[in-house]
ROFISE-692417 format. One record per residue (C-alpha): x, z, y. Coordinates in steps of 0.02 Angstrom, whole numbers, plus 50000, padded with zeros to 5 digits. Layout:
// residues N
[[X Z Y]];
...
//
This chain:
// residues 207
[[50753 45788 53637]];
[[50583 45848 53584]];
[[50513 46016 53636]];
[[50536 46078 53458]];
[[50721 46032 53460]];
[[50746 46114 53630]];
[[50667 46274 53568]];
[[50777 46270 53412]];
[[50933 46245 53520]];
[[50880 46391 53631]];
[[50866 46503 53479]];
[[51039 46450 53419]];
[[51111 46476 53594]];
[[51035 46651 53605]];
[[51105 46695 53433]];
[[51276 46627 53482]];
[[51280 46731 53642]];
[[51228 46886 53546]];
[[51363 46855 53416]];
[[51496 46834 53551]];
[[51442 46993 53639]];
[[51446 47088 53474]];
[[51620 47020 53436]];
[[51684 47072 53607]];
[[51608 47244 53588]];
[[51685 47262 53415]];
[[51856 47212 53479]];
[[51842 47334 53624]];
[[51790 47476 53508]];
[[51932 47430 53391]];
[[52055 47428 53536]];
[[51997 47597 53600]];
[[52013 47669 53424]];
[[52199 47630 53423]];
[[52247 47657 53606]];
[[52305 47824 53676]];
[[52175 47911 53786]];
[[52293 47925 53936]];
[[52422 47786 53926]];
[[52415 47603 53869]];
[[52524 47647 53718]];
[[52456 47646 53541]];
[[52398 47815 53478]];
[[52469 47923 53339]];
[[52349 47855 53209]];
[[52394 47673 53242]];
[[52580 47718 53242]];
[[52570 47797 53069]];
[[52478 47646 52999]];
[[52596 47522 53083]];
[[52751 47614 53021]];
[[52686 47616 52842]];
[[52648 47430 52850]];
[[52820 47388 52922]];
[[52908 47492 52789]];
[[52810 47399 52654]];
[[52851 47231 52732]];
[[53035 47270 52753]];
[[53046 47332 52574]];
[[52997 47156 52522]];
[[53109 47061 52643]];
[[53259 47176 52624]];
[[53285 47177 52812]];
[[53327 47330 52915]];
[[53207 47403 53043]];
[[53227 47542 53171]];
[[53121 47687 53226]];
[[53156 47769 53394]];
[[53084 47936 53447]];
[[53088 47958 53636]];
[[53058 48114 53739]];
[[53050 48140 53928]];
[[53186 48260 53987]];
[[53132 48416 54082]];
[[52950 48360 54083]];
[[52885 48538 54088]];
[[52976 48561 54252]];
[[52887 48407 54323]];
[[52718 48477 54273]];
[[52758 48652 54337]];
[[52826 48587 54503]];
[[52706 48446 54545]];
[[52555 48476 54432]];
[[52485 48391 54279]];
[[52405 48244 54372]];
[[52580 48194 54430]];
[[52644 48219 54254]];
[[52507 48102 54191]];
[[52561 47968 54315]];
[[52740 47985 54253]];
[[52684 47961 54074]];
[[52584 47806 54121]];
[[52731 47733 54217]];
[[52849 47769 54073]];
[[52739 47678 53948]];
[[52720 47533 54069]];
[[52910 47518 54080]];
[[52929 47526 53891]];
[[52794 47398 53855]];
[[52852 47275 53986]];
[[53028 47275 53915]];
[[52990 47288 53730]];
[[52976 47134 53619]];
[[52804 47071 53569]];
[[52840 47127 53390]];
[[52889 47304 53441]];
[[52761 47445 53432]];
[[52758 47573 53574]];
[[52654 47726 53531]];
[[52624 47899 53598]];
[[52675 48020 53463]];
[[52613 48174 53555]];
[[52634 48259 53724]];
[[52783 48181 53811]];
[[52856 48111 53649]];
[[52841 47927 53607]];
[[52887 47819 53459]];
[[52947 47639 53458]];
[[52955 47532 53300]];
[[53085 47393 53309]];
[[53049 47272 53164]];
[[53193 47170 53089]];
[[53322 47267 53190]];
[[53490 47327 53121]];
[[53578 47482 53184]];
[[53689 47403 53317]];
[[53544 47306 53391]];
[[53434 47461 53389]];
[[53567 47560 53483]];
[[53578 47424 53615]];
[[53388 47410 53632]];
[[53365 47598 53646]];
[[53504 47614 53775]];
[[53431 47470 53875]];
[[53261 47555 53882]];
[[53342 47722 53926]];
[[53435 47641 54072]];
[[53278 47552 54133]];
[[53182 47716 54136]];
[[53325 47803 54226]];
[[53325 47671 54363]];
[[53136 47660 54383]];
[[53060 47730 54542]];
[[52900 47822 54500]];
[[52802 47801 54661]];
[[52684 47947 54695]];
[[52582 47915 54853]];
[[52493 48082 54833]];
[[52661 48167 54860]];
[[52727 48042 54985]];
[[52884 48019 54881]];
[[52958 47943 54725]];
[[53024 48032 54572]];
[[53156 47986 54445]];
[[53154 48040 54264]];
[[53265 48018 54112]];
[[53232 48010 53926]];
[[53324 48058 53768]];
[[53308 47946 53615]];
[[53341 47971 53429]];
[[53353 47819 53314]];
[[53337 47805 53125]];
[[53361 47647 53022]];
[[53263 47591 52870]];
[[53316 47595 52728]];
[[53478 47691 52763]];
[[53397 47844 52841]];
[[53243 47852 52732]];
[[53122 47753 52626]];
[[52962 47837 52685]];
[[52876 47862 52852]];
[[52903 48050 52842]];
[[53089 48032 52809]];
[[53117 47906 52949]];
[[53019 48010 53075]];
[[53115 48166 53024]];
[[53285 48083 53042]];
[[53240 48002 53209]];
[[53168 48166 53273]];
[[53325 48262 53222]];
[[53431 48133 53314]];
[[53318 48154 53465]];
[[53343 48343 53457]];
[[53531 48315 53451]];
[[53525 48202 53605]];
[[53426 48331 53703]];
[[53535 48476 53645]];
[[53695 48386 53694]];
[[53659 48335 53873]];
[[53498 48232 53873]];
[[53479 48057 53946]];
[[53566 47980 53796]];
[[53536 47891 53631]];
[[53583 47971 53465]];
[[53590 47873 53302]];
[[53542 47970 53146]];
[[53680 47893 53039]];
[[53813 47953 53163]];
[[53759 48134 53147]];
[[53796 48172 52964]];
[[53856 48351 52950]];
[[53808 48399 53127]];
[[53680 48529 53178]];
[[53527 48421 53213]];
[[53380 48518 53145]];
[[53272 48599 53278]];
[[53224 48779 53249]];
//
């Protein structure tokens, strides 16, 4: 090729590299915008957007979907006994366990503090109960290795599950029903799954 062609190719190559770097930077910024600051879970903002989109999609398909609200049992005691850095390691390990065992289509998000939310698309009630119980058992069996303490810890979670459209047609309604079921699970022994539809007429509203 002539010198002129080589120079033109060099310009194109430089532009291509710059474009690729910009695309990677954009994707990284986009990822950081939607990922929780501590854990690899999605953050609260992404969760709200994802839940709204899934509700809209399921309203068109007519399929059921499930929302699970999950909370670590006795987490304050962990922080008070071992310190917040240990508590942070527990939260990271919990999310790792959830994400490894969730489906690719599921959305694992940190709702706030030690409370997490999981969206199960195209999932009826009986399947959601099984999936939530499976995750609960996996967390219960997991050894949280803490080299800084020279020991391992075990934790449990309580889970409340609501089903679209039976338990609500909006994000707010589904979250409220799942959260009330979660409160019921914690109030009645912890380390269990409560299904919103099973709790009609029971005292589920947290004060």
